[in-house]
Phi, psi and omega in degrees: 000132178294121180304340180277344183271102181247019179291147180297143181293348185297347180287347184225021184218189177238163178285121186281353174279312188256349184061023177254151177302140182260130175273123178302147180298122182263092178233120183289157178300323179298319180294319179298317179296319179299317179298315181298321180294319180299314180296318181298315179297319179299317180293325177296315178298317178299320179299316181291322179296319178295322179297322180284349180279354178057049178250006177125357177257125180241123177232117189282340181203163179291332176298321178296320179298319179298312180299316183296314183293318178296317179297319178297319179299319180292315180299315180298320180294325186273317190240351182300316178303321179293316179298320180297317178299315184292321187250019182303315178303320178297317180295321182291310186286345172263010180051042173091344181298332177300334177297316178296321179296315179296319177300314180297320180293325177296319177295321179297314179298321178296324181296335180293339183242007183239107178300139178087004180234123173222150179214139179199170175060220184301335183297336178300331177261319186289329180296309176300323179294320180296318179293322177295323179299315180298314180298318181296316180295315180297319180298322181286316184287318185261004182047051179289146179273092179270348185281319186299321178294325177296313181301316181294320180296310182291320180299318179302319183284334186265351182303319182292338182274344183290144179289150178303324178253106181283140176293132182260344179277155186293141165273160181245127176249111181255119184246114183265127171264105186298124170083011185263117178284153179303318182300317180288323178300312180293325177295319179296321177294317181296326182276000175088011180281341184229068184295328181296310182290325176298322178297318180299318181292315182295327180281349176087008179278334183230156174222159183255128176239131175277142171230164186243130181285171170284181180302318178278087184275071179212167192300320182303308181292317184292313181290328175299316179291317183289318186271336182235356180069021184202116174234027179298141177071006172270089190290324185195191176298321174218153182209168180255135173250097185302321183292344180250052176061035179058034179291139175267124180253133180243130187296336180262005183290140179300328178274328185280322184302316177299321179294318180295316180298322178298324180289320189268343187276136172245012179085001181240043181295170183301329188252016189295326182253107178053044179251166179220136178249127182232115174061046180244171172283318185237162190268343185066022178071029171248153174263356178273086188234147171225124179051050178251120191303320184291346181239359194290336179281347178274105186299329178293326179277332179296319178280130183212135182296346176300334178302339181305323185295332178289327186255006184296331177254123185298338182269350190291308184292319174303324177295323178296321178297319177299314179297325178299311180290327177294321177296324177297319178296318179299322179292320177298315178299318181298315180298318179294317181297315180297324180290316181294322181275354181054049179296132180230143354289152182217142175242163177279114183277321175080174184290325185297331183287339183300304176289333178298314178299314182296323179295315182286318189269349179235297187300305180296321180300311184291319178299317181298312181296315182298318182293322179292320178300318177297318178303316183292321182291327175288314173090006182278331188285128178275325182212125178245134174239125183223146182245134172253119192267345194302312184299314182302316182295315182289315182297326175305320190260340182242334183122153188286341178243014181293154180302322178299320181294317179292324177295326175299317179296326177296319178293323177295320178301324177296325177295319180293326176294320177299317181292322177299316179294321180297326181297337181287344179262000183274160181271357179224159179283158177225142173252129182259137174234127175248125181212169175238161182265341178186175173251200173219157172244159183249157174153159175295153184280167178303316182294320179295324183284320192241002174074012180212141178290155183297320181297322177289328176295317178299316180300325182291344180266359184253164176306148187301327186272001176278144182245153189227141171243137179229152171228098181247024181304127186272355184264111183287349182275357180233155180223158178234142175246133184208127175247100185288158173296147182251037176296142185232155173268119187305323183297325179281314185295321179288330184291339184295333182275353185253016181271113183233345185286151180285163180291127175277181178301120186295311183296322179296318179297312182295320185286319190265342183296126178282127184265130173240155182233139180262169177285147178280138178234148177288123185283143172250331174234152185247113175250352175223136175239128178245126180236153180235147174218080185067237179267016175248132178231154182230131178248117179248123176268094196276003171292340188244133185289329181264166174286128183283140177281167175304316183298317182289321178297316181300319182282322183277324183227068187300341182277341195287305184296310177300322180296327178286308188289338179276350178285126189294341178282352184255129179278314178196164170237159173237129174228165181249123182261140176295328183268320188252352186079202183293139180227136169261121187242128173246183183295332186232017180187163181229135175250112177275104194292322181293321182272349185057041181242150183236135174245126184076215179279147180284111182290347182256007190304319185268002187261008176101152185293340182266002181304316180302316181293325177295318181291319178301317180295314180296326180297333181278352183292154184292328188246026175298138184291166174300318176227121175261130186239129176239135182291173174292162171224127179257107183294340180283315180264350185062024180274144167236178185230106182286140174276347171266171177270077180223140177284306173263134184212169179198164179148325179252219177235160181125107174080210190288345181297333182265006188234072174282190186217166170225119174263108190227163177304142186296334184280354180290149177264091182248114182290151173228137358287149178254106187243127174090145180295329181295327177284333172297319176305314182297321179297310182295319180297319181295319184291320179292327177294324178299316181295317180296317181294326180296324178290321179296321179296317179298318179298318181295321179295316179295322180294324179294325178294000000 
């Protein structure tokens, strides 16, 4: 390719999403000049407005503003790419704030040579932000094409990095929408929130396949399975490891994720060969990572030259900051609106959620998209896996069908449209896959329904002198580490060795046992730990190093099992019996999982035909709790009951939380039913191997000729 030829490849190729001929963008030179003039005038106005705000920018005349803005545009065009290369580590480790500083310093240097222009103090930051605000507004109002200039700028810089022999087989770009169920995805397309993806389906290039999660329907288990082909022993979002001093492990923890990845990885992850991980929990065995939890504490891995694509345009990061603050305003409006309309179910989101939403739905989103666009333009990456977190975060707090949640999906669709357009400028084809790692279910929380938190309800079923520690934190982006005291009550601890009687009729015991409740006391020592993962809860009796059997729990804590299953918010519990093996117990029936036999009513009837196999597998895990608790599921209303304070939740089984989707090329061989994240890994691994092998076959045939 001639280094001087930076024209988009779409003039000589087809759209690799739809396999249809691509019409080059028809924009006249006059229109392009007009757009540039509009942006220039807007930036000049913004420059003057900031000067009148008395924040440290002084411009003595409008002529000075014109000269300054034009000069800045020329300087940015000539030297910004070089500055970005030189100072990229600074920009990365300051999480982009360095971009504003560099912008301000350029204006300061310009002021040294421009009469009538001075800048100091807050204006060094506010001036670049103000100009970015004007550009962002103009782009939105006038639908200016800001992407094509970006592609040309970055393509020009990346031509020298491209290999002499470009890969001709397709790369795979897998984009995960965290927490989006197939049912909600299809609803969003029908309602017009996702026109890009709807277009792919209507044109016949892509089709939607539902897949079913494991029992732990949450990102930790799903991404471990998808990216490493192994999610064994990932019991839930968080779990207790009794053998390690009762340490609580959280799948999203900065300290825990590296440890978990070490356990599950065999070196053959999804991304091991020319792969890239963007905004994920686990790396898929690649070192090409950006914002990947399992590698994020490693500063050498945190810095990645891929960040260059985010900072290649001097206006891009300031625009992201503007969008970040706008998202915060939208969240404030949303909280007020939900309160005024008395939307139910509703939780108190609080001040902390305002920047959290903006971080997930804007900052992480934009960084992810920019890095993927750069990957495609370089063309080296064979498979990229990236996660978009915004929908999951918003749906947790507003609901899976809330207007805020659907608007988030609309913004995500725009990202996919940007990526589709970027692929047209690449030297190799790309296949896009849009999928989710799990869904969510909706419903009022346990505390809202019954006036008591689940952990306090559990405490009320235990002896008065037993103490309990709980972690029902609803924010998946944070984790807690806690090693409780292991003080024990001698009467209970000694009693475990004196249990000799055989198991009586389970259903009779659960039905007839009279339940009493004690007063709740503030714990000083923890002999019981209760954890929540959406509508899945885990009860660990931490006085004992081993997992307690049903028989031992029944004898030591006779009130506990009947008290749980008779509570109407609970669908079933799972315990392990010395005599019968794993059992799912409901208020009116028992499912003996090993024998596939049911006594009384089937407690798993509404949870899907694969519920028994999911429970059997989870029962075999190393860190399965003494008692695993799953909330009710109402198939008519599709409601579940979170043990955390979340409107939309996931973690157990029941309804849409277990039914994510994969939007994939129609020619792919995707089996149905597709059950478990580990089988999703096998599908993706198989398809990329097909593409690689097809190129090898072609090379061999050509060599033979």
